[in-house]
C-alpha positions as CSV (number, residue, x, y, z in Angstrom):
1,M,-27.6,7.4,2.0
2,A,-29.0,4.5,0.1
3,D,-28.8,6.2,-3.3
4,E,-25.5,7.9,-2.7
5,V,-23.1,8.0,-5.6
6,L,-19.4,8.8,-5.0
7,G,-17.0,9.4,-7.9
8,V,-13.3,9.2,-8.4
9,V,-11.4,10.5,-11.4
10,G,-8.3,8.4,-12.1
11,A,-7.7,4.6,-12.0
12,G,-4.1,4.7,-10.9
13,I,-3.2,3.1,-7.5
14,V,-4.1,6.2,-5.5
15,G,-7.5,6.7,-7.2
16,L,-8.4,3.0,-6.8
17,A,-7.3,3.0,-3.2
18,V,-9.6,6.0,-2.6
19,A,-12.4,4.2,-4.4
20,R,-11.9,1.1,-2.3
21,E,-11.8,3.0,0.9
22,L,-15.1,4.9,-0.1
23,A,-16.7,1.5,-0.8
24,R,-15.6,0.2,2.6
25,R,-16.7,3.3,4.6
26,R,-20.0,3.8,2.7
27,P,-21.3,0.2,2.1
28,G,-24.6,1.5,0.8
29,A,-23.2,3.9,-1.8
30,R,-22.2,3.2,-5.4
31,V,-18.7,4.2,-6.2
32,V,-17.8,5.1,-9.8
33,V,-14.2,5.4,-11.0
34,F,-13.7,7.4,-14.2
35,E,-10.6,6.6,-16.2
36,K,-9.6,7.9,-19.7
37,E,-7.4,4.9,-20.6
38,D,-8.6,1.4,-21.6
39,R,-7.1,-0.2,-18.5
40,V,-6.3,0.6,-14.9
41,A,-2.8,1.5,-13.7
42,A,-1.8,2.7,-17.1
43,H,0.7,5.4,-16.2
44,Q,2.7,6.1,-13.1
45,T,1.4,3.0,-11.2
46,S,2.8,0.6,-13.8
47,H,5.9,2.6,-14.8
48,N,7.7,2.9,-11.5
49,S,10.4,0.7,-10.0
50,G,8.0,-1.2,-7.6
51,V,9.9,-0.1,-4.5
52,V,8.0,0.1,-1.2
53,H,9.6,3.0,0.7
54,A,10.1,2.7,4.5
55,G,10.0,6.5,5.2
56,I,13.7,7.4,5.2
57,Y,13.6,10.6,3.2
58,Y,10.7,12.7,4.3
59,V,10.5,15.7,6.6
60,P,9.4,14.5,10.1
61,G,5.8,15.5,10.7
62,S,5.0,16.1,7.0
63,L,2.1,14.4,5.4
64,K,4.5,12.3,3.3
65,A,6.3,11.0,6.5
66,R,3.1,10.2,8.3
67,L,1.3,8.6,5.4
68,C,4.3,6.6,4.2
69,T,4.8,5.1,7.7
70,R,1.1,4.1,7.9
71,G,1.0,3.1,4.2
72,V,3.8,0.6,4.5
73,A,2.0,-1.3,7.2
74,L,-1.3,-1.3,5.4
75,L,0.3,-2.3,2.0
76,K,2.3,-5.2,3.6
77,A,-0.8,-6.6,5.3
78,Y,-2.9,-6.2,2.2
79,C,-0.4,-8.0,0.0
80,A,-0.2,-10.9,2.5
81,E,-4.0,-11.1,2.7
82,H,-4.5,-11.1,-1.0
83,K,-1.4,-13.2,-1.8
84,L,0.2,-10.4,-3.8
85,P,4.0,-10.3,-4.3
86,Y,5.9,-8.5,-1.5
87,V,9.5,-9.1,-0.7
88,E,11.5,-7.2,2.0
89,C,14.8,-7.2,0.2
90,G,16.2,-4.3,2.2
91,K,17.8,-1.0,1.0
92,L,21.2,0.6,1.3
93,V,21.5,4.4,0.9
94,V,25.2,4.7,0.0
95,A,27.6,7.6,0.4
96,V,30.5,7.3,-2.2
97,R,32.1,10.7,-1.7
98,E,33.3,12.4,1.5
99,E,30.9,15.4,1.0
100,E,28.0,13.0,1.1
101,V,28.8,11.6,4.5
102,P,27.3,14.6,6.5
103,R,24.2,14.5,4.3
104,M,23.9,10.8,5.0
105,D,24.2,11.5,8.8
106,A,21.4,14.1,8.5
107,L,19.3,11.6,6.5
108,Y,19.7,9.0,9.1
109,G,18.5,11.4,11.8
110,R,15.5,12.2,9.7
111,A,14.7,8.5,9.2
112,V,15.0,7.8,12.9
113,A,12.6,10.6,13.7
114,N,10.2,9.0,11.2
115,G,10.3,5.7,13.1
116,V,11.7,3.7,10.3
117,P,12.1,0.2,11.8
118,G,15.4,-1.7,11.9
119,L,17.4,1.2,10.6
120,R,21.2,1.3,11.2
121,R,24.4,2.8,9.9
122,V,27.0,0.5,8.4
123,G,30.6,1.1,7.3
124,P,32.3,-0.1,4.1
125,E,33.0,-3.6,5.4
126,E,29.5,-4.3,6.6
127,L,28.1,-2.7,3.4
128,R,30.0,-5.3,1.4
129,E,28.5,-8.1,3.7
130,I,25.0,-6.9,2.7
131,E,25.8,-6.2,-0.9
132,P,29.1,-8.0,-1.8
133,H,29.6,-6.2,-5.1
134,A,28.7,-2.7,-4.0
135,T,31.1,-0.1,-2.8
136,G,31.0,3.1,-0.7
137,L,32.3,5.0,2.3
138,G,29.3,3.9,4.4
139,A,25.5,3.5,4.1
140,I,22.2,3.5,5.9
141,H,20.6,0.1,5.9
142,S,16.8,-0.2,5.9
143,P,16.0,-4.0,6.1
144,G,12.2,-3.3,5.8
145,S,12.4,-1.6,2.4
146,A,10.6,-3.9,-0.1
147,I,9.5,-4.5,-3.6
148,T,6.1,-5.3,-5.0
149,D,3.9,-5.2,-8.1
150,Y,1.9,-2.0,-7.8
151,A,-0.1,-2.7,-11.0
152,A,-1.3,-6.0,-9.4
153,V,-2.2,-4.2,-6.2
154,A,-4.2,-1.6,-8.2
155,R,-6.0,-4.4,-10.1
156,A,-6.9,-6.0,-6.7
157,F,-8.3,-2.6,-5.5
158,A,-10.4,-2.3,-8.7
159,A,-11.8,-5.8,-8.2
160,E,-12.8,-4.9,-4.6
161,V,-14.6,-1.8,-5.9
162,T,-16.6,-3.8,-8.5
163,A,-17.3,-6.6,-6.0
164,A,-18.9,-4.0,-3.7
165,G,-21.3,-2.9,-6.4
166,G,-19.1,-0.1,-7.8
167,E,-17.9,0.5,-11.3
168,V,-14.6,1.3,-13.1
169,R,-15.6,3.3,-16.2
170,L,-12.7,2.8,-18.6
171,G,-12.4,5.0,-21.8
172,F,-14.1,7.9,-19.9
173,P,-11.9,11.0,-20.3
174,V,-13.4,13.6,-18.1
175,D,-13.8,16.9,-19.9
176,G,-16.3,18.7,-17.8
177,I,-17.0,19.1,-14.0
178,E,-19.9,21.3,-13.0
179,P,-22.2,21.8,-10.0
180,A,-25.6,20.1,-10.0
181,G,-27.3,21.7,-7.0
182,S,-25.3,20.3,-4.0
183,R,-24.0,17.5,-6.2
184,V,-21.4,17.3,-9.1
185,R,-22.0,16.5,-12.7
186,V,-19.1,14.7,-14.5
187,A,-18.9,14.9,-18.3
188,S,-17.1,13.0,-21.0
189,G,-18.3,14.1,-24.4
190,E,-22.1,13.8,-24.4
191,E,-22.2,11.5,-21.5
192,R,-23.0,12.8,-18.0
193,V,-22.8,11.2,-14.5
194,T,-24.0,13.0,-11.4
195,V,-22.3,12.1,-8.1
196,D,-22.6,13.4,-4.5
197,H,-18.9,13.9,-4.0
198,L,-16.0,13.7,-6.4
199,V,-12.3,12.9,-5.7
200,L,-9.8,13.9,-8.3
201,C,-6.7,11.6,-8.5
202,A,-5.7,12.4,-12.0
203,G,-1.9,12.1,-11.6
204,L,-0.2,13.6,-14.7
205,Q,-3.5,15.4,-15.5
206,A,-4.1,16.6,-12.0
207,D,-3.9,20.3,-12.6
208,R,-6.0,20.2,-15.8
209,V,-8.8,18.1,-14.2
210,A,-8.7,20.3,-11.1
211,A,-9.1,23.4,-13.3
212,L,-12.4,21.9,-14.7
213,A,-13.7,21.9,-11.1
214,G,-12.7,25.6,-10.6
215,D,-9.6,25.0,-8.5
216,E,-6.7,27.5,-8.5
217,P,-4.1,27.2,-11.3
218,G,-1.2,26.2,-9.0
219,P,0.5,24.0,-8.4
220,R,1.1,23.2,-12.0
221,I,2.0,19.6,-12.9
222,V,5.4,19.3,-14.7
223,P,6.1,15.8,-16.1
224,F,9.6,14.4,-15.6
225,R,10.5,11.3,-17.6
226,G,12.5,8.7,-15.7
227,E,14.5,6.3,-18.0
228,Y,15.8,2.9,-16.9
229,L,18.7,0.7,-18.0
230,R,18.5,-3.0,-17.5
231,V,21.4,-5.3,-16.6
232,K,21.3,-7.8,-19.5
233,N,23.7,-10.5,-18.4
234,A,24.6,-12.7,-15.4
235,K,25.8,-9.6,-13.5
236,A,22.2,-9.0,-12.5
237,E,22.9,-11.6,-9.8
238,F,25.3,-9.1,-8.2
239,L,22.4,-7.2,-6.6
240,R,20.6,-8.7,-3.6
241,G,18.3,-5.8,-2.7
242,L,18.1,-2.1,-3.4
243,V,21.0,0.3,-3.6
244,Y,20.3,4.1,-3.6
245,P,22.5,7.2,-3.6
246,V,22.4,9.9,-1.0
247,P,19.9,12.4,-2.4
248,V,20.7,15.9,-3.3
249,P,19.2,18.4,-0.8
250,G,16.4,20.5,-2.3
251,Y,15.9,18.2,-5.2
252,P,12.8,15.9,-5.0
253,F,14.3,13.0,-7.1
254,L,16.2,10.3,-5.4
255,G,18.8,9.7,-8.0
256,V,19.8,6.7,-10.2
257,H,19.5,3.5,-8.1
258,F,19.7,-0.2,-8.5
259,T,16.5,-2.2,-8.2
260,R,15.5,-5.8,-8.6
261,R,12.1,-6.2,-10.2
262,I,9.7,-8.5,-8.4
263,D,7.7,-9.5,-11.5
264,S,10.7,-10.5,-13.7
265,G,13.7,-10.8,-11.5
266,T,15.6,-8.4,-13.7
267,V,17.8,-5.6,-12.4
268,E,17.0,-2.0,-13.4
269,I,19.3,1.0,-13.0
270,G,17.5,4.3,-12.8
271,P,15.5,6.4,-13.1
272,N,17.0,9.7,-14.1
273,A,14.7,12.8,-14.2
274,V,14.4,14.5,-17.6
275,L,11.8,17.2,-18.3
276,A,9.2,15.5,-20.5
277,L,8.0,17.4,-23.6
278,A,4.4,16.1,-23.3
279,A,2.2,15.3,-20.3
280,E,2.6,11.6,-21.0
281,G,6.0,11.9,-22.8
282,Y,7.6,8.5,-22.4
283,R,10.1,9.1,-25.2
284,W,12.0,12.1,-26.6
285,R,9.9,12.1,-29.7
286,D,6.7,12.5,-27.6
287,L,6.4,16.2,-28.1
288,S,3.3,18.4,-27.5
289,P,3.6,22.0,-28.6
290,A,0.5,22.8,-26.6
291,H,2.0,21.3,-23.5
292,I,5.3,23.2,-24.0
293,A,3.4,26.5,-24.5
294,R,1.3,25.9,-21.4
295,L,4.4,25.1,-19.3
296,A,6.2,28.2,-20.7
297,A,3.3,30.3,-19.6
298,W,3.6,29.2,-16.0
299,P,6.0,31.6,-14.1
300,G,7.3,28.8,-11.9
301,A,8.7,27.0,-14.9
302,W,11.2,29.8,-15.6
303,R,12.1,30.1,-11.9
304,M,12.6,26.4,-11.7
305,A,14.9,26.4,-14.8
306,A,17.0,29.2,-13.3
307,R,17.3,27.3,-10.0
308,H,18.0,23.8,-11.4
309,W,19.5,24.3,-14.9
310,R,22.8,22.6,-14.0
311,M,21.1,19.5,-12.6
312,G,18.8,19.5,-15.6
313,A,21.7,19.6,-18.0
314,L,23.4,16.7,-16.3
315,E,20.2,14.7,-16.5
316,V,19.8,15.4,-20.2
317,Y,23.4,14.4,-20.8
318,G,22.8,11.1,-19.0
319,S,19.7,10.6,-21.0
320,V,21.3,10.9,-24.4
321,S,24.5,9.1,-23.4
322,K,24.3,5.6,-22.0
323,R,28.0,5.8,-21.2
324,A,27.5,9.0,-19.1
325,Y,24.6,7.4,-17.3
326,M,26.7,4.4,-16.3
327,E,29.6,6.6,-15.2
328,T,27.4,7.7,-12.3
329,A,25.9,4.3,-11.6
330,Q,29.3,2.6,-11.6
331,Q,30.3,4.5,-8.4
332,Y,28.0,2.0,-6.6
333,F,28.6,-1.2,-8.6
334,P,32.0,-0.8,-10.3
335,E,31.8,-4.3,-11.8
336,I,28.6,-3.4,-13.8
337,G,29.7,-1.4,-16.8
338,F,28.5,0.1,-20.1
339,A,28.7,-3.3,-21.9
340,D,26.5,-5.0,-19.3
341,V,23.4,-2.9,-19.7
342,E,20.8,-2.0,-22.3
343,R,18.0,0.6,-22.5
344,D,14.8,-0.5,-20.9
345,G,11.5,1.3,-20.3
346,A,10.6,4.7,-18.9
347,G,8.1,6.3,-16.6
348,V,6.8,9.8,-16.2
349,R,6.4,11.4,-12.8
350,A,3.8,14.0,-12.1
351,Q,5.8,16.7,-10.2
352,A,3.9,19.7,-8.9
353,L,5.5,23.1,-9.4
354,D,4.5,26.2,-7.5
355,R,4.3,29.7,-9.0
356,D,7.5,30.7,-7.2
357,G,9.5,27.9,-8.9
358,G,9.5,25.5,-6.0
359,L,9.2,21.8,-6.7
360,V,6.4,20.7,-4.3
361,D,7.8,18.0,-2.0
362,D,4.8,17.1,0.2
363,F,1.5,15.6,-0.8
364,R,-1.0,18.4,-1.5
365,I,-4.8,18.1,-1.4
366,H,-7.4,20.8,-2.0
367,R,-11.1,20.8,-1.0
368,L,-13.7,22.6,-3.1
369,G,-17.1,22.0,-1.7
370,P,-18.2,18.5,-3.0
371,V,-14.9,18.1,-4.8
372,T,-11.6,16.9,-3.3
373,A,-8.5,17.3,-5.5
374,V,-5.3,15.5,-5.0
375,R,-2.9,18.0,-6.6
376,N,0.4,16.5,-5.7
377,A,1.1,12.8,-5.0
378,P,4.6,11.9,-6.2
379,S,6.7,9.1,-4.7
380,P,6.0,7.5,-2.2
381,A,2.4,7.8,-3.3
382,A,2.2,4.1,-4.4
383,T,3.6,3.0,-1.0
384,S,1.3,5.4,0.8
385,S,-1.8,4.8,-1.4
386,M,-3.9,3.1,1.3
387,A,-3.0,5.7,3.9
388,I,-3.6,8.5,1.4
389,A,-7.0,7.0,0.8
390,E,-7.8,7.0,4.5
391,H,-6.8,10.6,4.8
392,V,-8.7,11.7,1.7
393,V,-11.9,9.8,2.6
394,E,-11.9,11.2,6.1
395,Q,-12.0,14.7,4.4
396,V,-14.8,13.5,2.1
397,L,-16.9,12.4,5.0
398,E,-16.5,15.7,6.8
399,P,-18.7,18.7,5.9
400,A,-17.0,21.1,3.5
401,S,-15.7,24.3,5.0
402,G,-14.7,27.5,3.3
403,F,-14.7,26.4,-0.3
404,G,-18.2,26.7,-2.0
405,W,-18.8,26.4,-5.7
């Protein structure tokens, strides 16, 4: 349609990837991105570790597994085409205790099933050949794991949208979504914009924005703050690539790991996963009583607390004590100690929580007539952003089924 208008809420990397894909698939349409902040990539996109995941961790056949594998290839090609930073530094997933070895074996089988290229198991000696200062009983080596600058990628997506005749509306906090015949009216204060289809990619605000469109309450977004330490001296040169722990089964966070940042060359240790006290709670003092009350009213929050309170207590202890944080990290790099690090930045992860207390692991997308809501897109969403965009836009271009206004 020559006068077609397509809207996207959220100018993080997923929202901008969707907007770019809409502009590519509908060259005659005008694409409008609505963003409450004064810049793109303001939250999760610019507050993560910049890792490009190869697909090791995800359940074979899941949306995460499929879109991560596809997303890596698309992202790598895009960065090469647009001369954006992308370095395949490789990753080791290291077992440091005997009880972790069977879990590492199971993880290796999962990664093989997902078709992760170049994957292999290495013993302690070969581990030290890859990372001379690391230690462990064995590891999975993924040479194709990489690092990039996701904020730069997001800015490139935004530039493509505007070059195609679209618009990124900054400072436009969406506070109303309502039907307008077969179309959708998007409101911010007194301002109204009507679109033919709307895609919600609101990240930390995903459940709140979806509720404006009449979506069901769950899953509810629970923000987890991830705090980083930075190696402040020459020991940063000890790390060549990425070093990760073997993840804890049933827990969606990957654990404290060592990452070299592509934009600065610094080495970060982290993140942990501490329940944030505000939707965008980057610090302990960022506290919202309304957010806490809303979380307490969700039955899944209490069930999650009963299920994961021990892990939560350990995360809090590591948050308040830098020494405790480093006691865990030193299992992988014994030569990097408490005196070698300082506190760095933090990010907040939008983790979806079901009513039964389950932490939603896979991507989750709802369709409500002319509205498509991305309700859960945690890591590896940045890696998978271009593949998520393909998947979402294919839904947008199909007639809606089963979900009227």
